[in-house]
C-alpha positions as CSV (number, residue, x, y, z in Angstrom):
1,M,16.7,47.2,87.2
2,E,19.4,47.6,90.1
3,E,22.7,45.4,89.5
4,P,22.9,42.7,92.3
5,V,25.4,43.0,95.0
6,K,27.3,39.9,96.1
7,L,28.8,40.1,99.6
8,A,30.3,37.6,102.4
9,K,27.7,36.4,104.7
10,E,30.2,36.7,107.9
11,E,30.4,40.5,107.0
12,L,27.0,41.1,106.9
13,V,26.4,39.2,110.4
14,R,29.3,41.0,111.8
15,V,27.6,44.6,110.7
16,L,24.0,43.4,111.7
17,R,25.8,42.7,115.3
18,T,27.4,45.8,115.6
19,Q,24.4,47.7,115.1
20,G,22.9,45.4,117.8
21,D,20.3,43.8,115.4
22,N,20.9,40.3,116.6
23,D,17.9,38.6,115.7
24,T,18.2,39.6,112.1
25,A,22.1,38.3,112.3
26,D,20.9,35.0,113.2
27,K,18.3,34.5,110.5
28,V,20.9,35.6,108.3
29,E,23.3,32.9,109.9
30,A,20.6,30.2,109.5
31,S,19.4,31.0,106.0
32,L,21.8,32.3,103.6
33,P,24.8,30.8,102.1
34,D,28.5,32.0,102.7
35,E,28.2,34.4,99.7
36,I,24.9,36.2,99.6
37,D,23.8,37.4,96.0
38,T,21.3,40.2,96.4
39,E,19.3,39.4,93.8
40,A,19.5,35.5,94.1
41,H,18.6,35.6,97.8
42,A,16.2,38.4,97.7
43,D,13.6,36.3,99.4
44,E,15.8,34.8,102.0
45,L,17.0,38.4,102.8
46,Q,13.5,39.6,102.8
47,A,12.3,36.8,105.3
48,A,15.0,37.8,107.4
49,G,13.6,41.2,107.7
50,L,16.2,43.1,105.0
51,H,15.1,44.6,102.0
52,R,17.7,45.7,99.3
53,T,17.2,49.6,100.7
54,Q,17.4,48.7,104.1
55,L,20.4,46.3,103.2
56,M,22.3,49.1,101.5
57,A,21.9,51.2,103.9
58,K,23.0,48.9,106.8
59,L,26.0,48.1,104.6
60,A,27.1,51.7,103.9
61,G,26.4,52.6,108.0
62,G,28.5,49.3,108.8
63,G,32.1,50.1,106.9
64,L,31.7,47.5,104.4
65,G,32.2,49.7,101.5
66,G,35.6,47.8,100.4
67,T,33.7,44.5,100.0
68,V,30.4,45.4,98.7
69,A,30.6,45.8,94.7
70,P,27.8,47.3,92.9
């Protein structure tokens, strides 16, 4: 089982908007708390269209390396 990752909602929204994914960013802003836990909020992330693998790829590509801890 993979370890949950915690990240700030504002950082995820920033990355999504930088990548041009405004629809997903809007869903994340509306449905997730300020601190996102990839395990505890997996259903909300999936509802926004983000599966864990996709989320980790987006974060890696968005330069969040320093704020995302495994």
